[in-house]
N, C-alpha and C positions, 0 to 999 in steps of 0.2 A: 158297516157304513150304510147310511141312509140313501135312498133314491134321490137323485138330483132334481127330479121333476116334482114328485108328490111329497117328498120329505117325510113320508110316513113309514113306508115299508123298507125292508132290508134290500139293498142293491145286490143283484146276482148277475147282471149283464153289463159288460163294459163296451161302449161304442165310441170309436174314434172317427170323427168326421174331419177330413182334410179338404179345405176349399181355398180359393184365392185369398180370402180374408185371413186364413190361418188355420190352426189345428184346434179342434174342440173335442174334449174328452167328456164323456157322460157315463155315470154309473147309474143304472136303472134297475128298478124292480121288474118282475115278470110282467105285471100289468102295464106299466109304462113302456116297456120294451115292445110289447105287442102293438102298441100304437105306432111305433116307428116303422115296423115292417110287416104289420098284420100277422104277427107270429102267434101261433096257438100253442103256448107252452103249457104243459101239464105239470103240476107240482110233483116234484120227485122224479121227473123224467131225466135220466142221466145220459140218454142216447141222442140228445139234441146235437145236430151236426151243422156244419157250415152250409151244406146242401139244404137243410131244413130252413135255415135263415134266408138263403137265396130264393128258395121256393116261396117263402112268405113275402119277400120284397117284390119278386117278379109277378106274383099272382095278383098283386094290387095294381089295378090299371092306373097308369099315370094320367094326370090331367090332360084332357084333350084327346086322349087315345081311346076313349070308350067306344066311339063310333068306328074307329079303325079295327078294333078287335071284334066288334060285333058282326062285321061283314063275313064273307067267306074266309075260311081258315087258310092262311098262307102256308105254302110248303116249299122248302128249299129244293131247288132243282138238282143240287149236287148230292146231298145226303138223304133227302126225303123227310127230314125232320119238319114237323109242323110247328107253328107258333104256339099252339096249345100244348105240344110236348115240351117246348121250352118253358112255358109258364109252370108246368108241373114239376120239371126237374131243376130248373134254374141253370141249366147248362146248354151251351151252344153246340151244335153237332159238328160244324166245320167252318172254315173261313168264309165261305159263300153265304152262310146264314146271316152274317153281319150286313151284307148288301141286301139280301132278301127281306130281312126284318128291320131295315134301317129306320123306317118311320116309327116303329114301335119301340126300338131299342134306344134311340137318341134321347127321349125324355127320361127313360129309366136310368141310363148311364149318367146323364146330367144330374139327376137327383141323387144318385149314389156317390159319384166322384166329383161333382161340381163342374164337370166338363165331359163332352162326349168324344174328345180326341185324346190320344195317348201320346205324351211327349217323351216318356221314358227317361232313362238316366244314361249318362255318357261314362263309359269305363275310364278309370284313371290312366291306365296304360296307353290306350289309343285315343284318349279324349281330345287332345290338342288337334290331332289330324282330322278327327271327325268334325270338330267345330269349324276348322278351316274349309273342309269339303262342303259343309252345309252352307257356309257363307259364300263360297264359290257358286254353288247352285243358285242361291238367292240373287247374287249379282248378275249371273247369266240371264236369269228370268227378267230382271230389271232392264238389262241391256236390250233384250228382245223387245220389251214393251216400249222403250225409248225409241228404238229404230222404227217400230210400227207407228208411233206417233210423230215420227220425224223430228225428234228432239236430239239432234246429233251431238250437240255440245255435252249434254248430260250423258249420252251414250259413250262419248270418248272418255269421260271420267270413269264410268263403270269399266270400260275396256282396260284402262290403266290399273284400276284396282284389281281386276281379274288377273292381269299379267303379274302384278306384284305378289298376289297370293299363290299363283301357280309356281312362281320362282321360289317362294318360301317353302312350298311343299316339296319341290324338287331338291332344294338344298337340304332340307330336313331328312329326306329319305336317303340322300347320299352320305350324310354325316351321322345318321342314326340319332338325331336330336329327339330326346324324349318329350320335349315341350310340344312337338308337332306330330308325334306318332302315337 
């Protein structure tokens, strides 16, 4: 199969990009794949790993981040990992690293995943309950906002919706309803 970009060389790397617009699959040769992640592939190198790919992606400074990485090297106060270490390994040391390196990671995650937030998936078994709980939390936040802005009529609507959802959760847990657990 030929490379989707240059249409000259044999494709040996498959990249799938998922974004809000949809899924894009690309089959690339080594040279074109190197452009996507600044990968330095050697012909015949069979030991190329995901870590090598991540290292190539993360070592390439995102747009607007050049001045941030040029300053003093940031170090995570929890695990002691520096941003330079992250660039070399492509791995985060701990959960605090995400907060410590937030300014540098946000453009990278957006470039790779299309977003810098993780929405995750809801398991089938407990999905209904999680969706209702999430909606409850949103309604409670909206209720507080309305009370703060003194929009009491709208707050009363949210209060009624919250009561209905709480009753639904209570009924579902008593009956073992799978749609809400």
